C-alpha positions as CSV (number, residue, x, y, z in Angstrom):
1,M,165.2,99.0,94.6
2,R,166.9,101.6,93.2
3,R,165.8,105.0,94.6
4,I,165.3,108.4,92.6
5,E,167.2,111.4,93.8
6,N,166.0,113.9,91.3
7,L,164.1,114.3,87.9
8,K,164.6,116.5,84.8
9,L,162.1,117.2,82.5
10,G,163.1,117.2,78.9
11,E,161.3,116.5,75.4
12,P,157.8,116.1,75.9
13,F,157.2,112.9,78.0
14,K,160.7,112.5,78.5
15,L,162.8,112.4,81.9
16,T,166.2,112.4,83.1
17,V,166.2,110.3,86.0
18,Y,169.1,110.6,88.9
19,W,169.5,107.7,91.1
20,R,170.5,108.2,94.5
21,D,173.2,105.6,93.7
22,G,175.2,108.2,91.1
23,G,173.2,106.8,87.8
24,I,171.3,108.2,85.3
25,A,169.0,107.0,83.0
26,S,166.7,108.7,80.0
27,V,162.8,107.5,79.9
28,D,160.8,108.3,77.3
29,M,157.0,107.7,78.6
30,A,155.1,108.3,75.6
31,G,154.5,104.6,75.5
32,V,153.2,104.4,78.8
33,I,150.9,107.3,78.4
34,G,149.7,106.5,75.1
35,G,149.3,103.0,75.7
36,F,148.0,102.6,79.0
37,D,144.3,104.7,79.4
38,L,145.1,105.7,83.3
39,F,148.0,107.3,82.4
40,A,146.7,109.4,79.7
41,P,145.8,112.8,81.7
42,L,149.6,113.1,81.4
43,K,149.3,114.2,77.6
44,D,148.4,117.4,79.1
45,L,152.0,118.5,79.1
46,A,151.6,120.9,81.9
47,L,150.6,118.1,84.2
48,F,153.1,116.0,83.3
49,A,155.6,118.5,83.9
50,T,154.3,117.9,87.6
51,A,156.4,114.9,87.9
52,K,158.6,114.7,90.9
53,A,160.2,111.9,93.1
54,V,158.0,110.6,95.5
55,N,157.7,107.9,98.4
56,H,161.5,108.8,99.4
57,G,162.6,108.2,95.7
58,G,160.6,104.7,95.7
59,G,159.1,106.3,92.4
60,I,157.5,109.5,90.2
61,G,154.1,111.2,91.0
62,W,152.0,113.9,89.7
63,D,149.8,116.5,90.7
64,N,146.7,114.4,89.8
65,G,147.6,111.6,92.1
66,L,149.1,109.2,89.5
67,D,152.4,107.6,90.4
68,F,155.0,105.4,88.8
69,S,157.6,103.1,90.7
70,A,161.2,103.2,90.5
71,D,161.2,99.9,89.3
72,S,159.3,100.4,86.3
73,L,161.3,103.4,85.4
74,Q,164.4,101.7,85.5
75,H,163.0,98.6,83.4
76,L,161.5,101.6,80.7
77,A,165.3,102.8,80.7
78,D,166.8,99.5,80.2
79,E,164.3,98.5,77.4
80,Q,165.0,101.9,75.7
81,T,169.0,101.6,75.6
82,K,170.1,101.5,72.4
83,M,172.1,98.3,71.4
84,S,174.7,98.2,69.0
85,G,176.7,95.6,67.1
86,N,179.3,95.4,70.0
87,D,176.3,94.5,72.1
88,F,174.9,92.4,70.0
89,T,178.0,90.6,70.0
90,A,178.5,90.3,73.9
91,W,175.0,89.4,74.2
92,Q,175.9,86.5,71.6
93,R,178.9,85.4,73.6
94,D,176.6,85.8,77.0
95,M,174.0,83.4,76.0
96,G,176.7,81.0,74.9
97,L,175.5,80.8,71.0
98,S,177.4,80.4,67.6
99,I,176.8,82.6,64.7
100,A,175.0,80.0,63.3
101,E,172.7,79.0,66.5
102,T,172.2,83.0,66.5
103,A,171.0,82.9,62.9
104,D,169.0,79.5,63.6
105,L,167.1,81.4,66.4
106,F,166.4,84.6,64.7
107,G,165.3,83.1,61.5
108,V,168.3,84.7,59.3
109,G,171.2,83.6,57.6
110,V,174.7,83.6,59.0
111,T,175.4,86.8,56.7
112,T,172.8,88.7,58.6
113,I,174.2,87.8,62.0
114,K,177.6,88.8,60.9
115,A,176.3,92.2,59.7
116,Y,174.0,93.1,62.8
117,R,177.5,92.4,64.4
118,K,179.1,95.6,62.5
119,L,175.6,97.7,63.2
120,E,175.8,101.0,65.0
121,L,172.2,100.6,65.9
122,L,170.6,97.0,65.7
123,P,166.5,97.2,64.5
124,P,164.5,97.2,67.2
125,A,163.1,93.9,66.8
126,I,166.2,92.2,67.5
127,Q,167.0,94.6,70.6
128,I,163.5,93.8,71.8
129,A,164.2,89.9,71.2
130,C,167.7,90.0,72.7
131,R,166.6,91.4,75.9
132,A,164.0,89.2,76.5
133,M,165.5,86.5,76.3
134,R,168.3,87.5,78.4
135,R,165.9,88.4,80.8
136,D,163.8,84.9,80.7
137,R,165.8,82.3,80.1
138,E,162.6,80.5,79.2
139,T,161.6,82.4,76.3
140,F,165.3,82.0,74.8
141,F,165.0,78.1,75.7
142,A,161.7,77.9,74.0
143,H,163.4,78.6,70.6
144,Y,167.0,77.9,71.3
145,R,167.8,74.6,69.3
146,P,171.5,73.8,70.0
147,R,174.0,72.9,66.8
148,I,175.6,69.2,66.9
149,T,178.8,69.3,65.8
150,G,180.3,66.9,63.3
151,R,178.6,64.6,60.7
152,P,175.5,63.1,61.4
153,K,175.1,59.3,61.9
154,K,173.4,57.5,59.5
155,N,170.2,55.9,60.8
156,R,170.7,51.9,59.8
157,P,168.3,49.4,60.6
158,S,169.5,46.9,63.3
159,A,170.5,43.5,62.2
160,A,167.4,42.3,64.0
161,A,165.0,44.2,62.0
162,E,166.4,43.0,59.0
């Protein structure tokens, strides 16, 4: 588990997390605050501004007693990292997918996949899907259908069936 060294507050509900290992992460907590009733009190910006590292860097806490783990902050930061076409190409290579297999996986044409590979920023749904399939191989395997190379063999009835 990564440990938090320090926090810096940014725009509403945004944090910059300084990790003890020297890493830095940007985290937007708006989704957590807006989508999880327990964290609704943090809509008060004055309360949100009381965020500080707690539990020896194992998370962050607020003056009202709410806390959020360092692992969860890392997960949010990872999910919020933008993916470019180059990142998509690397994901494709890491997953062992051809362009045609990738097109099949996403239900789009090969030309769409080729276009994605050139984008500065992928559509959010594609980013989410790529990260989910990388993190959970069962999700990937549930949707992946390998392409078979070569021409398909003709199905001929056997001599015994004639």
